[in-house]
C-alpha angles and dihedrals in degrees: 000000000000101000118117098192134024109201099177120060139133137210139193088277084085125357104328122109097219120078114236094259091044089055090052091048090051090052090051092048090052091045091237106167099203130035130178122187115216106180117177115276094336134082111234106203126111112125093337095107091055091050091047092051090053087059095045097259121125121218099188099178140354124261141191136192118221127194107224142172129221115192089332096313120115122237133166116222123200117209123198137186145070089275087080087071089061096059111131123226094266092051092046092049090051093051090047094056095097090055092050089051092051091048089054088053089049090054090053089050091049091053091048090052090051089050087055091056103265115139104225132167124232120295095258090056090050090048093053090041091230089161124119110263096028133093111248116246106192089165094060118116102168121065102216128187086252090062091049091047092052090052092049090047093050096044099040100034093237124147109259093247092054091045090051091053089052091050093046091053092047091047091054090051095047101037116117112210112244113258119221090262097044115120095227087110123028121217105272096217091051090051089052088050091053089049091054090048093057096034097250126155115232133212132182111236121220092340096190097046094117097038119119103153139036088254089057090052092049090051091048090054090050088052090051089053092050093047091048090053087058097048109284108159106188147007136211112233099185131051140146085238092070105017096154088056098046114143091006111192095230091053094047092047090052092048093052093044092050095042093240120167122238113252129179149168145149099258081226117196099161087242098118097256095107140000125248109264095024113140090005127145128271118235095265095053093042090053090054090049094047090049089055090051091049092047093049091046092049094048092048091050090050091049092051093050 
């Protein structure tokens, strides 16, 4: 592994399968110098940087991934910087809205599974994985299909893969399509506005993840231009979500034209889809990114004073 910094990772706090400390331990085992956690809609921080430092891994600033919509198209924005630790309760609650929405969907799925004859505990018990045969996750805030599948597996004695198929089918049956006003996706430009307010640097995650045609790619590039006009700082050009389109010329040309920084990370969930450190930044590009974070943080601190 040649990456110096992985700026896109997830833990059991949301939909990852590695607990925060387990993620740090994996980074140390892989000799990854820099790790940033970007759980969905919530900042995972606490004493984790101190623990990481004790293992020789730097966590230079917090991060968060936010599901957003731009004129009806879905984009994931990554926010970085210590300003995320200054979010007030109202701001934190607003960012957390997509997780609350997904938890409501999970509760509908749980009820559908019960209707189908599965004996399941309440949603909080599923969330914390306080079910015999599972590892407790008291830190977990998002009830993922994986958590439901583990509960089904433990209660019904099914192999995890079979339980996951059952949950996926029940989820499809119980899912309520998002209405235009549903908070499953926050307005992208408002998220960028919040980032500016707290002095956070922003990056567009896996920008081509929903692209299937050349027209889709052209629209994605137009969206990058619009986001850049409202303060977007960086863009990921590689991701397991759009591997055939990695380093697409149109995306790179737009990035250079708009002066966007390179960002990168594995989008690691410990689910076997990608390895920690994959698609991360080399030391030179990480230094440029970290300097932008420091500059934005400094300017925001000056403005506040």
